[in-house]
N, C-alpha and C positions, 0 to 999 in steps of 0.2 A: 738682944734685939729690942728696940723701943716699941712700945705699944702703938698701934695704929690709932691716929686721932681722927675722930669723926664729928660732923655737925649734922643734926637732924632738923629738918624744916618741914612743917606740916601745919595747916591752919586748924586741924583737929587735935586738941591736947591729949585725948585718949590714945590716938594713933601714935603721937610723938612719944608718949610714956611707954607704950607697948614696945616700940622699936628700940627706944633707949634701954629698956630692961633686957631685951634680947641681946643687944650689943654688949652691955656690961657683963652679962652672963657668959658671953663668948670670949671675954677677955679684951675687948676694945675699950678705948677711952672716948667718952662723949664730952667734947670740950665746949659745945654750944648748942642752943636750940633756938628756933625761930618759927614764926607763923606765916611769913610771906616771902616773896622773892627778894624784896628790898632788904629784909633782915638777913636773908641768906648771903647776899653780896657783902653786907657789912661784916657778918661773922667770918666769911672767908678772908676778907681784907685784914681783919684784926687778928685772927687766930691761925690762919694758914693751915687748915686741916688737910689730911691726906685725902679724905673722901667726904663728899656731901651727899646725904640721902634726903631727897626732896620730893614733895608732892608736885604734880603738874598743875592742878586746878587750885589756885589760891587767890585771895583778894589782893588788891594793889598791883602786884606783879606776879605773873604765873611762873611756874618752874622752868618752862622752856626759854622764856625771855631772860630769866636770871641765869640760866646755864650758859647762854651765849656770852654774857658779861663775865661770868666766873671763869670760863675757859680762856679768856684773855689773860688772866693772872697766871695761867700755866702750871700752878702747883697742885690744884685739887681735881680729883676725878669726881664725876657726878653720876649718881644712880637716881633715876626718876621713878617715883611711885605714882600709880594711877588706878582709878576704879574702872577706867576705860581701856580697851585694847584696840581702839580703832586704828586702822592702817595709817590714816592721815596724821594722827598724833605720833605714831611710831616714827614716821618719816620726818616730821618736824623735830622730834627728839634727836634723831640721828644727825640731821643737819646742824643742830645746835651743838653737837659734840659730846653727847652723853656717853658714858662708858657702859651703863647698864640700865635696864628698864624692867620694873617689876609691877605686876598687877595685884592690887589689894583684894582681899586681905593678905598681908605678907606673913609667910611662915618663916621660922628660923631655918628650915631646910632650903628655902629659896634665898633668903637674905645673906647667909654666911658665904655660900659659894659666889654669889654676885659681888660681895665685898672683896673676896680673894682675887677674883678675875679683874675687878676694877683696879685693885692695888697693883697687880702684875702689869696691866696695860699702862697704868700711870708711870710705873718704873721704866717701861720700854719707851714711852713717850719722852720722859726726862733724859734718858740716855741718848735718844735720837736728837733731841734739842742740843745737848752738850756736844755731840759729834758735829752737828751743823755749825755751831759756834766755833769749834776748833778748826773746821774746814775753812770757814770764812776768814779766820785769823791767818791761817796758813796761806790762803790766796792773797790776802793783803800784804803779808810779809814777802811773798814771792814777787809781787809787783814792785815793791821797794828795791829788792835785790836786783831785779831786771833793769830798773831805772838807773841804779848806781852802776851796774855793769855797762850800760849804754854810755854813761858819762865817761867811764874809764876808757872805753873803746875809742871815743872821740878824742879824749885828751892825749892818749898814747898812740893813737892811730894803729890799734892792734885788733886782732880777731876777738870774737866773743869768747872763744876757748881760752885765749891768753888772759883776757880780763877776768874770767871766772877763776882761773888758776891763781892769779895774783890775789884775788879776794880770799880764796880758800887759804892760801899761805898766810896772809895777814891775819885772818880770823884765828888760825891756829897759834900764830906767834903771840898775839895779844890776848888769847884765851877768851874771845868773845864770839857770840853767834854771828853768822853771816848777815842776819837781819840788822843787828846792832852796828856792825861794820858798815853796812849799806847806808844806814841812817847817818853815820858820821861822814861818809863820803859825800852824800847829798848836802849835808849841812855845810861842809867845807866848800863845796861847789857853789852853793847859794851865797856864801860870804864873799867868795872871790868875784862872783858876778856883781854883787852889791858894791864892792870896792872899786870896780873898773868903770 
């Protein structure tokens, strides 16, 4: 299994160094470091880390604003660090899509479980995304098949069942998917309409 790749972003170089050392000792790979939200976004865009560990309060762009942008890339989980545990900040962090939230000073006992949970949640999220894409593709293919079936019903003045049976038979004969066959039927239909 490949090492988990992380980016550490904090405007305090000592905090960054401490966290980086903890991560390396725990067997993770730190592939980038930054000191503000803008650098965090750039690092995520360039290196596509599994997890970003980032401070909330930073100059130029804070961690919450950066998280909102990073979550659009969909590949990196975000764990936010803060010296404050105010309810309002926690709510903002949740709305931004953070995976974890740790109050400074961060100990290894808190950091490592947070990373493992973030990794697990990110994997779940990616599986869900993939399932959604497959479902969308399936629905689009279904629409094309239904459309082709409709054209056959009209052309042969037959029932939906007969048109479907005909398509299934042709699909097996030509060893192509129902979707590919449907595309060919619609292509043929459009050509014949254009020629008339």
